[in-house]
C-alpha positions in Angstrom: 84.7 86.3 70.7 86.9 89.5 70.7 85.8 92.1 73.2 86.7 95.7 72.5 89.0 97.2 75.2 86.5 99.9 76.0 84.0 97.3 77.2 86.4 95.7 79.7 85.9 98.5 82.2 82.2 97.6 82.5 83.1 94.0 83.1 85.3 94.7 86.1 83.7 94.4 89.5 84.6 94.0 93.2 84.3 90.2 92.5 86.8 90.2 89.6 89.2 92.5 91.5 89.5 90.1 94.5 89.6 87.1 92.2 92.6 88.6 90.4 94.3 88.9 93.8 94.0 85.1 94.3 91.1 85.4 96.8 87.8 83.7 96.6 84.9 86.0 95.6 81.4 85.6 96.9 80.2 85.1 93.3 81.9 83.0 90.6 83.6 85.1 87.9 84.8 84.2 84.4 86.6 87.3 83.4 90.1 85.9 83.9 91.8 89.3 83.5 95.1 89.8 85.3 95.2 92.4 88.1 97.5 94.7 86.2 94.9 95.1 83.4 92.0 95.5 85.9 93.9 98.2 87.8 94.6 100.0 84.5 90.9 100.0 83.6 89.9 100.9 87.2 92.1 104.0 87.2 90.6 105.1 83.8 87.0 104.5 84.9 84.6 107.5 85.2 84.7 108.6 88.9 81.2 107.4 89.8 82.0 103.9 88.4 85.4 103.8 90.2 83.8 104.9 93.4 81.1 102.3 93.1 83.6 99.5 92.7 85.5 100.6 95.8 82.2 101.0 97.7 81.2 97.4 96.7 84.6 96.2 98.0 83.7 97.7 101.3 80.1 96.5 101.4 80.9 92.9 100.5 83.7 92.6 103.1 86.4 92.3 100.5 88.6 95.1 102.0 89.0 93.0 105.2 89.9 90.0 103.1 92.5 92.0 101.2 94.0 93.4 104.4 94.2 90.0 106.0 95.9 88.6 102.9 98.3 91.5 102.6 99.5 90.9 106.2 100.5 87.3 105.6 101.3 87.2 101.9 104.9 86.2 101.1 105.0 87.8 97.6 107.5 90.7 97.3 104.6 93.0 96.3 101.3 91.2 97.2 98.4 91.7 94.7 96.2 92.5 97.7 98.4 95.5 98.6 98.5 96.7 95.0 94.7 96.5 94.8 94.3 98.3 98.1 96.6 101.1 96.9 94.4 101.9 93.9 91.4 102.4 96.3 93.3 104.3 99.0 92.1 107.7 97.8 89.1 108.0 100.1 88.7 108.1 103.9 86.4 105.1 104.3 89.0 102.9 102.7 92.0 104.5 104.5 90.7 104.5 108.0 90.6 100.6 108.4 94.1 100.6 107.0 95.7 103.1 109.3 93.9 101.6 112.3 95.4 98.2 111.5 99.0 98.4 112.9 99.8 94.9 111.5 98.9 96.1 108.0 101.0 99.2 108.2 103.9 97.2 109.6 103.5 94.7 106.7 103.8 97.5 104.1 107.0 98.7 105.9 108.4 95.2 106.0 107.7 94.7 102.3 109.7 97.8 101.5 112.6 96.7 103.7 112.6 93.2 102.1 112.1 94.4 98.5 114.7 92.7 96.4 114.7 94.9 93.3 117.0 97.9 92.8 114.2 99.9 91.2 111.8 101.9 93.4 108.8 99.9 94.7 106.5 102.7 93.6 103.2 101.1 94.7 104.5 100.3 98.1 106.0 103.8 98.6 102.8 105.3 97.5 100.7 103.2 99.9 103.1 103.9 102.8 103.0 107.6 102.1 99.2 107.6 102.3 99.3 105.6 105.6 101.9 107.7 107.3 100.4 111.0 106.1 97.1 109.9 107.7 98.8 108.7 110.9 102.1 110.4 111.5 102.2 108.9 115.0 102.4 105.2 113.9 105.2 103.6 115.9 108.1 102.3 113.8 110.9 100.4 115.6 114.1 102.4 115.6 116.2 99.9 113.7 113.5 99.4 111.1 113.1 103.2 110.8 116.8 103.7 110.2 116.9 101.0 107.5 113.7 102.4 105.9 115.2 105.9 105.8 118.4 104.7 104.2 116.5 102.6 101.6 114.2 105.4 100.6 117.1 107.9 100.5 118.9 105.5 98.1 115.8 105.1 96.0 115.0 108.8 95.6 118.7 109.6 94.7 118.8 106.9 92.0 115.3 107.4 90.5 113.8 110.0 88.3 110.3 111.3 87.4 107.4 109.8 89.2 109.5 107.2 91.0 111.7 109.9 92.5 108.6 111.9 93.5 107.0 109.0 95.3 110.1 107.8 97.0 111.0 111.3 98.1 107.4 111.7 99.5 107.8 108.5 101.6 111.3 109.6 102.7 110.1 113.0 103.8 107.3 111.5 105.9 109.3 108.7 107.5 112.2 111.1 108.3 109.7 113.7 109.5 111.0 116.4 107.2 109.4 119.7 108.0 107.8 120.3 104.6 106.3 116.8 104.6 105.0 117.1 108.2 103.4 120.5 107.3 101.6 118.9 104.3 100.3 115.8 106.2 97.3 117.5 107.8 96.2 118.9 104.5 96.6 115.5 102.8 94.7 113.8 105.5 91.9 116.4 105.5 91.6 116.1 101.7 91.4 112.3 101.7 89.0 112.0 104.6 86.8 114.7 103.1 86.3 112.8 99.9 82.7 112.1 99.2 82.2 109.0 97.0 79.9 109.3 94.1 78.4 105.9 94.6 75.5 104.1 96.2 76.1 101.7 99.2 74.3 98.5 99.2 74.1 97.9 95.5 76.5 95.0 95.4 74.7 93.3 98.3 71.3 93.7 96.6 72.7 92.3 93.3 74.2 89.3 95.1 70.9 88.7 97.0 69.0 88.8 93.7 71.4 86.5 92.0 71.2 84.0 94.9 67.4 84.2 94.7 67.4 83.3 91.0 69.9 80.5 91.6 67.8 79.0 94.3 64.7 78.6 92.0 64.2 75.2 90.6 65.0 74.8 86.9 62.3 73.8 84.4 58.5 74.0 84.7 56.5 73.7 87.9 55.2 70.2 88.6 51.5 70.1 89.6 
């Protein structure tokens, strides 16, 4: 059966998102859509639907799973970090990230270890958000020097959006005056975001599904 592209957005859920990251969701999923595709549909969803999916990720404990995986994952750009980056536009998602020093350090290390010559846009974007929301995060001196040099090289060789993102990360890490002046405004805007979603919906749906699954099949024996 061929499913129209416009319908895929309604099939994406918190469960399919973490499943695409290689993690085990609380409910079985059969969508089988790669994370790249899901992220594309997620970013084009109407705001209430996008907010609801991110709220469900929080409610179901998936954000903690994604963070834990991102810290230990050996991939150059872990799927868990990429998924987190798409949802890091609201304070209730960002706060657990900036308060987890191991996660912030893992993002920094991924940039330092990144093997490609092209800008690791998603990693730079995520790091910019984390540092803008916590400019006092301690970075070891040697790592900071290496990070500044890598970001400087990236921003000088890239154009368009990649240049903009790498320059933003460079400015925050090097504590450039314009970047430091913008940080409080960025942080205020992100933390002030009010999701257009309803908490508890995913838990209620999971409980209802579990209740149906627990009922015996067939008729009632008298």
